[in-house]
N, C-alpha and C positions, 0 to 999 in steps of 0.2 A: 504493500500500500504506500509506503514511503517512497519506494522507487518510482511507482506510477505518478505520485504527486510531484516528485522532483523532475522527472523526465517530461511530463506534460506541461508543467508551468514554465520550464526552460524553453520548450518549443514555442509556447505562446509569446513570451517576452523577447527571447533572442531571435526568434524567427519572424517576429512582427505579425503573428497570425491575427485574424479578425475575430471579433465577438459577434454572436455567441460562439464560444469555443468548446469543442468536444474534448473532454479530458478522459482518456481511457483509464479504466479502473480494473483491478484484478478480478478474475472469475471467482475467486474464493469468497467474495462478498455475496454470491448467490443471487445477483440481480438478473432480471430478464434481459435487460440491456446493460452491457458492461461499460457504462460511461456516465459521466456527469456533464451537463451543459453549464458553462460558466458565462455569467453576464457582468457587465460593469455596473453593478447595483449594490445597494447596502447588503442584501443577501446575494452573494455572488454564485452560490450553488444551492441546490436543494435536493437532498438524497431521497430516494423513493419512499422511505418510511415516513416522510413528512408531506407526502402528497395527499390529496383527497381531504378528508375531514380534519386531519391533523394540521393541515395548512391553515385552516380557519382560526386555529388557536394562536398563531404567530402574531406578534405585535405589529409587524409590517410584512404582510404576505406577498407583497410585490406582484399583484395579480397580472400585470402586463407581461411578466416573464413566463413564457411557456417552458418550464424546466424539463418537461417530459420530452418535448419535440425539438428543443433548441431554436426557438423562434419568438418573435413578438406576437402576442395574442391579438386577436381582432377585437374591436369594440363590442361587436355583437356577442362574442364568446364570454366576455367578462363583465358587462354592464350590470348584470343582476347581482354580482358579488359586492357591489359598493352600497354604502348606506345612503339613503335619501328617501324623502317622502314620496317624490314623484319619479316615474321612470325617466323623464327628461333630465332630472338632476343626476340620477345614477349614471345615465349615459354620458353626461358632460364630464363627470369624474373619471369615467373610463377613457374618454377621449384624451383628457389631460394626462392620464397615466401612460397611455400608449405613446402620445407625442413626446412626453418627457423621456421615456425609455429609448425611443428612436434617437433623440438628441444625445443622450448619454453614450449610446453605441457609436454614433458618428464621431463624437469627441474622442472616445477611447481608440477608435480605429484610425483616426487621422493624426493622433499624437502617440508616437512610440515610447514616450516617457510620461504618459498619462499617470496620474496618481494611483489609479487602480492597477496598472501594470507594475508600478513600483511596489505596491503593497503585495501583489502576488509573487513578485520576485523575492521579496523578503520571506514570504511563506515557503518558497522553494529553498531558501537558505536554511530555514529551520528544519526542513525535511532532510537536507543534505547533512546537517549537523548530526542527526540521528544515524544516517548511513555511515558517516565518517567514524562515529564512535563504534558502530556495529562491525565495521570492517577493520578497525585498527586496535580496538580495546583501549583506546586512549582515555586517560583520566579527564573528566569534564573540566576540572579546574585548569588543567594544563592546556586542553584544547582551546579554551577561551583566551589563552594568552599566547597562542602560537603566532609567530610573526612571519610575514612573507612579503616579497616584493612583487608578487603576482606570478612568479615562475615556479617550476618544479625541479628540484635537484634530486633525481632518483638514481639509485644504483641497484644492480641485480643481486638479490640474495640467493635465488635459484631460479629455475624456469617458471616457478609458480608465484613468487613473491618479489616485491621491490621494497627497498628501504628508502624513505624520503627524509631528507634532512631539513629541519626547521630550527628556529630559535624560539625559546620560551624561557621566561624567568632568568634571562641573562646568560643562558648557556645553550649550546647546541644539543638538539635531541634528534633521535632517529625514530621514525614511525614506520612500522612494517605494514604494507597493504598488499592484498592480492593483486596480481597483474590485471585481472579482469576489472578491478576497481579504478584503474588509472584513467580510462576514458571519462568516467564520472567525475573524477577529481579535476581533470582538465576542463570539462564542461562547467563545473562549478566556478573555476577561475574565470571563465568567460562571463558567467553570470555576475561574479564579483566585480569585474571590470565594467559591466553594464550599469550596475548600481552605483559605483563610485564615480564613473566618468573620469574627470581629471582631478578629483579630490584625493588627497594623500591619506592613506590609512595603513598602519603597519600590521594590524592583526588580521589573521585569516578570516575569522568570523567577526562581524561587527554589528552595530546598531545604527539606526538613522535618527538624527535629531533635527529640529527646526525645519521641517518640511521634507519633501521627497528628494530634493537634490543636494542635500548636505549630509555627509556621512559623519557619524559620531567618532570621536577619537578613541573611545574606549572599546573594550571587547563586547561581544554579544552578551546580553543579560543572562545571568545564571538560571532564570526562570524560563528561558526560551523553549526548552523541551516541554515544560508544563503547558505553555501556551500552544505549542504545536499539538500536543495530545488533545487539548480542548478543540482545536480545529478538526482533528481526525474523528473525535467522538461525535461530531455533528454528522459525519458521514456514516460511521458505524459505532453506535452507542455502546455495544458490547466489547469494543476493543480494549484489551487489558493495557494498563499503564506500566511501562517498564522503566525503572529509574536508570540513570547513567551508571550507577554502581552495579546494578544487576546486568546491564549490557556488558560491562567490563568483565564481570564474573563469567558470563556466558561465553565470551570470546576466549577467556583463559581456559575454560572447560573444553572448548572445541580444540584448541591447540594441544592440550594435554592428551585428549582422547585420540587425536589424529597423529600426534607426534610423541612428545614426552613432556615431563615436568620442566626440564631444562629449556626446551623450546618455548613453552608457555611463559616461563619467567623472563626469557630474553625478549620476547615480543612485547610483554607488558612493562618491561623496564624495572623489575625488582629481582631479588634473590630467589633462588629455587626454594629455599626454606620458607620464605614468605608465601610463595605460590602454593606449596604443599599445605601450609597452615590455613590459608584462606579458602582454597578451592577443592581440596581433596574430600572425598566422601566414600562411605561404604555403600550399602544398598540404599538408594534414594527411597524406595518403598518402605524399607524397614525403618529408616530414619523418620519418615513422615508419620508412620504409625506411632512410633515411640513419642515423637513430639506432640502429636495430637492427644495422646493419653495424658501427657504431662500438662498440656494446656487446659484440659478439662479439670485436672486437679488444681491448677492455678485459679480457675474461675471459682471453684468451690471454696478455696482458701480465702479468696478476695472478699467473700461475704463477711469474714471476721474483721475486716478493716474498719477501724473506728473513724467516723466522720461527724464533726460537731458543726452546728449551724453558725456559731460565733467562736471567737478565740478567747473569750473571757475565761480567766483561770489558767491560761497558758503563757502568760506574759514572760515568765522566767524560763520557759522551756526553750530548748535549742531549736532554731529554725533549720530545716533540712532543704538542701538545694533541689531535691527531687520531689518537693512538696510535703507539707506537714510539719509537725513539731515533735520533739522527743523530750520527755521529762526525766528519762533515765539513760543518758548517754554513757556508753562504756559498758552497759549491761544488756546486750542484745538478747531477745527472746524470740523463738520461732513463732510465726503467726498462727500456725496450726500444728497439731500433732503429726509427726511423720515428716515434717518439712525440716530441711537442714537449718541449723542455727545460723542466722546471718552474721556478717562481719561488719562492724561499724565503718571500717575503712573502705569497704567495697559497695556500700549502699544499704539503704534501709527500707527498700520497697516491701520486703517480706518480714519485717520486724514487728512484733506485737506492741512495742513501745511507741510506734509511729502513730500519730493522731492527725488526721486531715481536717482542714477547716473549709467549709463550703463557701469559698470566696474566689474572686478572680485571680488573686495572687497565687494561691495553691493550684488552681486549675491550669494557669500558665506554666507553672513549674513542672507539673506532671506531664502536660502536653509537650513541653520543650524536651524533657528527658526522653519521651517516646520518639519524638522527631529525630533526635540525634542518634539514638540506637538504631532506628530504621535505616539511617544513612550508612551505618557501620556494617550492616549485613552484606557480606560479599560472597558467601558460599554456605554449604551445609553446616560447617562447624560454627560459624558466627550466627547462623540462623538458630541453631540449638542453644547458643549462649544468650542471645538477646531477645528472641521471640517470646519466651515466658515473661520476661520483664516488661516488654511492650504490651503484652496481654494484660498484665497486672495494672499497668498505667491506664489502659483502656477501661478496665473494670473500675479503677479508682475514679475516673472521670464520670462514669455512669452513676456511681454512688453520690458524687458531688451534685450531678445534675438532678438527682432524685430528691434533693433537699430543698424544700420551699419552692421559690420561683427561680431556681438556678439553671433550669434547662436551657433557656435562650442564651444566658451568659456563657455557659460551657460550650454551646454550639458556636457562638461568636469567637471565643478564645481559640477553639480548635481550628476554625477557618483561618484566623489570623496567624496562627503558628504554622500550620501545615501548608497553607497556600502562600502566605506572604513572608514566611520565615522570620516572624517577629518573636524570637526566643527571649528567655530571660538572659540577663547579662552573663551569668555564669555559663550557661550552655552555649550562648553565642560565642563567648571566648573559646570554649572547647572546640566548637565547630570550626572557627578560624584556624586554630592550631592544627587540627586534622587536615584542613585544606592545604596549609603551608607545608605540612609533612608529606603531602601527596597520598594520604590515607584515603581521602574522599575524592 
């Protein structure tokens, strides 16, 4: 799907193709017609699942756009869809919509740097960022800082792979890519040149500021993949979201299964010991079963977590970074019988002495802890280490949400943390350290 997105949008903007434009889509989507029609409108495409009655629910259904047949609808076809007391008034609204769409199409077709084309070229860049990570296993933080002059310095690793030299973080790095990916990389460099025109930008991936013709000097935003998934989910709502960390782990697993641990470590740029620690696994089925059973036990244990509506009486208690307070620091107690006694230095999520307060501060602490641990998952071993703790955080947030009128507050905090990255200062600092170390 990402490949189809990138290829089609590049053909549109670099080939100067006209709107409405047919964007070929993969057969795996299961559509009768394997394509989308693109228009220079606020809603530039509409997937089949949004046709018919579902289209009525859209805030701006763009009735003049015939997304099914790739043409401008006639006034007679759509006049009944507009609001108006009299048929003549509804027909007038339809005429205006059709005339406006014709004007937009003419403008976009006569201007090869029309704002809609620029926006679609940026969407193609986000699709290529995913493809770049999936083909190289590159760390997202490093990919955002890769520098280039617009050319490719590639050397042969073997008949199947090429090593491309870039600069990032003040040093030279080598990124290994399949030979089959090289034409896509060169195509992206054409797209990059189209977007930048004569504006100088040192980073391979970038953002645009102050209008469509001025490139930002900084790297592409770290939330670019999240925004890209939002775009793809409008086409296929069931599409799973894969983090940059999981993409990297998948690439490492491919190289290890296809070649060996040493090759995987070399491609991803870390030691073989780190590769083994992060990505090795026994039977995935057995691990999943064991982890599922343990998570069920975590949920049962979480019911014993104390949550108070206010912090009165806890003024002298020690505040915990992962949320809650402790009145007996240094004397950890297991939250449930059969659970391992927690260690104060390694966290207090499963300690009986931890007391949560149903307020925004504790909700943000708990959500921040869960967010960071989610980013640290890179393979089965780290999944087994962090997933139970993330599950406990989720259960803690549910318990806070169940107190009084805290449901909307918890929902808002989770959205702010998980989508906007607004962590507590403690976990934000941890996150930055891991980025600098290349762990994330």
